[in-house]
N, C-alpha and C positions, 0 to 999 in steps of 0.2 A: 111665891113660887114654892112648890113642894120639893123637898130634898129627897133624893132616892137613897135608900139604904142598901148597903152592900151585903149580900147574903154570903157570909163566910162558910156556911155549910157546903155551898157549891164548890168553893175552893178546896175544902177538906176532902170532899168526895173525889174531885178531879186529882188531887194530890195522891190519894190512896190508889187510884187506878194507875197513874203514871208510876208511882213507886212500886206497886205490885208487879207491873210489867217488867221493870228493870231489876227487881230483886227476886221475885217469886219465879219468874220464867227460867232464869239460869239454874235455880235450885231444882225445879222440876225436871229440867233437861239432865242435870247431873245425876239425879236419882233414877233417870230412865222413864219417868212418868210422862214426859212430853218429848216428842222427836224434834231434834234440832234440824236446821237446814242441811248441815253436813251429814247427819244421820240419814235424812231422806235421800240425798244425792248418793250416798254409799249404797243404800238399799236398791236404788234404781240401777246403779252400775252393776251390782251383783246379779240382779234379775236379768240384765242384758247378757251377762256372761253365762248365765244358766239357761237362757232361752233355747236356742237351737242346738248349739254344741256346748253341753254342760261340762266344762273342764273340772268342776269341783266334784263331779260324781265318779270320776275315775275313767280308766281307759275303756272299759267295757261299754259304758254309756256313750263315750265319744265314738267308738267304732260303730255302735248301733245307729247313731245319728248320721254318721258320715256315709254309711252304706259300704257295699263290697267293692265299689269301683273307685275308691279313694285310698291314697297313701296317707298315713298319719305319722308325723315325726314325733316320736316319743324318746324318752331316755332309756338307756340300758338299765338292767336291774341293779347293777352295781352303782351306777350314777344316781338313780332315783333313791336308793338306800342311803347313799352318801348325803344327798341333799335333805332327806327326811331326818337323818341324824343331826345334821347341822341345825335345822330348825328346832328340833326337840332340845338340843343342848343349849340353845339360846334362851330357853325359858328358865329363869332362876327362881330361887325361893323368895328373895326379896326384890330383885330387879331383873328385868328381861333385857337381853341384848338385841334391841330392835334393828340396829344397823346390820347385824349378822343375818337376820331374817330378810331384810331388804336386799342384802347382797346376794342371797340365794336366788331370789326372784329376778334380780338384775342379770344374773349370769345365764338365765335361760334364754334361748333364742326364739322359742315359739310358745304360744298359749297352750297348745296341746301337751307340752312337756309338764305342765302343772298337773295334769291328770296322772302322769307317772309318779309324781311325788305324792299325790293324794293316795294312790294305791299302796305305795311303799310305807307311808306313814301309818295307814290303817293296818297293814300286815305286821309292822314292827311294834306298834304301840296300842293297837286295838282302839284307836280314837279317830274320829273324823277330823281332818286337817282344818277345814273351814270353821267348824264349831270350836276347835281348840284355839284358832287364831282369834275368833270373836271373843272368847272368854279371857284370853291372856292379854290382848292388845286393846288400846284405846280406839275410839272411832277414827281419829285422825291417822293413827298408825295403820289401821286396817285399810283406810282410804288410800294411803300411800301405796300399799301393796296392790290394790285394785288399779291404781293409776299406772304402776309399773307394768302390770300384766296387759293393760289396755294398749300400751305402746308396741306390743309384740304382734307379729303376724300370727294367724291361726295355726299354721303348720299342717294343714290338710290340703292335699293336691290330688289331681286326677291321676289315675294309673296310666 
């Protein structure tokens, strides 16, 4: 009876593939070279928020999308300036105060009020709020903000 030889090269190749998946995949995700499942879900949620009523483009974009026969519930100039300053002051040199940023978005009653803060943030700091949040926060922290906003009603009603 012939004895079968075990091909150890097959085990080596299989081990490299398995190891590569569990070692290299997280490294690529950390470097931003591969999208994680959380990153894909975040991008999808942001695309949905930007689809018809783009709250991240400011009040003018929201008014244009809503039309003339709609009321949009936005913040006062003083309120939106206050929240924009709260968000900006939460960004530190070494560490950011994410809870302070989450708190700002939790205090809002409507998604449309985010547009007020977007305009105020740009007026005060000449920076886009969404771009700033993306650059300063991790994916999971940005995802938390998106989740908070998703729980709010839109804030656009018929006149």
